[in-house]
N, C-alpha and C positions, 0 to 999 in steps of 0.2 A: 350279525351286524355288518359284515363285509359286503353283503348284498346292497346295503344302503349306499355305499360308495359307488358301486356300479350303476345303481338306478339314478343317482343324482346327476350323472353326466348327461343322459338324455333329458332329464328334468331341466337342467340349465339351458340346454339348447331349446327346449320347448318354451320356457319362460322368456328367453331372448326373442324368439319369434313372436310370441304373444305381445310383448311390450314394445316391439319395434315401432308400431304406428305412433307411439307417444313421442318418438324422436322427430316426427314430422311437425309437431306442434310448435317447437321452438328451434330456431336455426342454431347450428353448431357454432359456438363462440370462436372468434378468430384466434384467441390464445390457445384453444384446444387444438385447432388446426396446426398451429406452430409447435405445440407439444408433440403431436403425431410426427411431424417432420423431424424433430429431435430424436424421437424414439426410433425412427427409421435409420437415422445416422448412427446412433449409439445403441445398437441392438442388445448387447449384453446388459447395459444399464436398464433398458426398458424391461427386459425379462426379470432381472433381479428386483427392480422397484415395483413393477406392476403385477407380476405373477407370484412373487414371493413375499416381499415386505408389506405391500399394501393389504393383501388378504390377512396376513398374520396380525398386523397392528390394528386394522379396522375391525376384525372379528373379535380380537381380545377386548377392544374397547366397547364395541356395540353389542356383542352377544355375551362375552365373558364377564364384563363388568356391569354394563347398563341393563341389558335384558335379564341377566341373572339376578341383579339387585331388585329390579322392578317385579320380577316373578315372586319374590318373597314378600312383596307389599301390596300387590294389586292382582287383578285377574290376568290370565295369560293374554287375552285379547288386547287389553290396554297396554300391557307390558310390550307385546310384540309391536303394536301400533307406535308407541312412543320411541322404542329403540329404532324402528324403521324411519321415523321422522328424523331422528338425530343422524342416522346413517345417510339419509338423503342430504341433509344440510351440510355435513362435513365434505361433501363433494364440491361445494362452493360454486356451483353454477346450475341454473335451472335445466339445461339440456341434459345433464347427467342426473340431476337430483330426482326428477320424476320417475325415470326407469329404476333408479337406485332404490327409491322408496318401495316400489313393488317387489323388486328383487330382495330387498331387506325383509319384506313381509314373509316371503317364501323361506329365506334362510332362518329367520326368527322362528317360524313355525316348525321347521325341521329341527332346529336346536331345542325348542321346547319339547317336541315329541320324543327326540332321541337322547337328549342330554349330552350330546357330543359337540364340543367346541371344535374338535379336530375335523369333524364332518362339515361344520360351517366354514371353516378355513378352506377345506378342500373344495367345497362348492364355489366359494369366492375365487379361489385360484383357477379353477376350471373355467369359470366365466371370463376372467381376465386373460387367461391363457388362450382361449379360443379367439378373442379379439386380437391378441398379439400374433397368433398364427396366421389369421386372415390378413393382417396388416403386412406381415413379412412375405407371405406366399403370393399375394396379389398386389404388388406395389403399383401396378398400372391403374388400379381402380381409383376413382375419386375418393378423397378422404371421407366424404360424407355419404358414400354409397350405402344403400340398404338393399335388403332382399327384394323389397317392393320395386326398387328402381332397376333391379337386375333380372327380373323374371316376368313372364307374361302374367297378367292379372288372374287368369283362371288357375294357374299353377300356384300362385301366391295364396289365393283363397283356399285351395285344397291343402296346402302346407299349413296354413294358419288353423284350419279345422282339425287336421290330424294332430298338430301340436297341442291344441286346446283339449282334445279328447284324451291324449296321452297324459298330459299334466293332471287333468281332473281324475283320471283313473289311478295314476300313481299316488296322488294325494289321498284318495279314498283308501287305497291298499295300505299305505303307510299309516294312515289314521287307524286302520283296523289292526295292523300288525303291532304298532306301538300303542299299547292300551293307555287309557287315562290313568290307570293305577301307576304305570311306569312314569308318566308325566308328573303325577302328584308326588310320587316317591322322590323324583328328581327335585321337585320344589322344596320338600322338607329336608332332604338330605344335604342340600347345598346351602 
């Protein structure tokens, strides 16, 4: 199972690249820009709250309680969908909610297939950690900068294609590695 932790890091990067165009749909809210400025000023607070506490609390709520509970009462597809909707809503703004919904689908699926809340927390922490690292490592970038805005279109399209193929392949392999029997055993065991 330790391979799952290693594989999820590039999965998080791939899903972030894939869902990035959704951030073009809605403008980043002003309060979020102000929040980013605060995080730059209070770096340790940003790391503790965004990379440690948020993943732990949100995953315990959305996957540990909500998804786990729904899995015992409905199909995995419906359970993952509803827990992802709740995950999106708790972000309290459409700019984050749309990507969070898709990210929630991936984390929910991984949680369902592996039965590991620790892996879900790890994935969430890696996602948030990457954002914090980029924020601190490149303070000169505009707060709403995207890969699309930073690279030539042909490179962006290639990167998007590679990320999509990688994510699809990884999901296929994880689906094969973690059998349905394991998922059903998780459902009835918990």
